[in-house]
C-alpha positions in Angstrom: 93.5 132.4 98.0 96.6 134.4 99.2 97.9 134.2 102.7 98.6 137.4 104.5 101.5 137.5 107.0 100.7 139.1 110.4 102.2 142.6 110.9 105.6 142.9 112.5 106.2 144.2 116.0 108.0 147.2 114.4 105.1 148.1 112.1 102.7 147.7 115.1 104.9 149.9 117.1 105.2 152.5 114.3 101.4 152.5 113.8 100.9 153.0 117.7 103.4 155.9 117.6 101.5 157.4 114.7 98.2 157.1 116.7 99.9 159.0 119.7 102.3 161.3 117.8 100.8 164.5 119.1 101.6 163.4 122.7 105.3 163.0 122.0 107.9 165.7 123.0 111.0 164.1 121.6 111.6 161.8 118.8 115.4 161.8 118.7 116.0 158.5 120.4 114.4 156.7 117.5 116.7 155.1 114.8 116.8 156.9 111.5 114.8 154.1 109.7 111.9 154.2 112.2 112.0 158.0 112.0 111.7 157.9 108.3 108.8 155.3 108.3 106.9 157.3 111.0 107.4 160.6 109.0 106.2 159.0 105.8 103.1 157.4 107.7 102.5 160.7 109.4 102.3 162.5 105.9 100.1 159.7 104.6 97.7 160.0 107.5 97.5 163.6 107.1 98.7 164.3 110.7 101.6 166.7 109.9 101.1 169.9 111.6 103.4 172.7 112.9 104.1 170.9 116.3 104.9 167.5 114.7 107.0 169.0 112.0 109.2 170.7 114.6 109.5 167.4 116.4 110.8 165.7 113.2 113.1 168.7 112.5 114.5 168.6 116.1 115.7 165.0 115.5 118.4 166.5 113.1 118.2 163.4 110.9 119.8 164.0 107.6 117.1 161.7 105.9 114.2 163.5 107.5 115.6 167.0 106.8 116.4 166.1 103.1 112.9 164.8 102.6 111.4 167.9 104.2 113.4 170.0 101.8 112.6 167.8 98.7 108.8 168.0 99.6 109.3 171.8 100.1 107.6 171.6 103.6 108.3 174.7 105.6 107.3 175.7 109.1 104.8 178.4 109.4 106.7 181.6 110.3 104.5 183.5 112.7 105.0 187.3 112.7 106.0 188.8 116.1 103.8 191.8 116.7 105.0 194.6 119.0 103.0 194.7 122.3 103.6 198.3 122.7 103.5 200.9 120.2 105.2 204.3 120.4 102.4 205.9 118.3 99.7 207.9 120.1 96.3 207.1 118.7 94.6 209.7 120.8 
């Protein structure tokens, strides 16, 4: 029979952050090792969307940016459509 150690306070905090990730507006105060773990767990949980990707990019963490580039993850570029057209349809 193997004994399992209880989760660390840090892993519990990261799991909680992952659960509430869509409610964050800034991740930059987090240390790089926590950001990296949170990013990897976000990917693993399938929770990476445009808003969350922008949060991670905004941290300007070299490790996160390198991983995003390595995994070829890119933000969705939304085209800007003109609201007014000079063409007369009538």
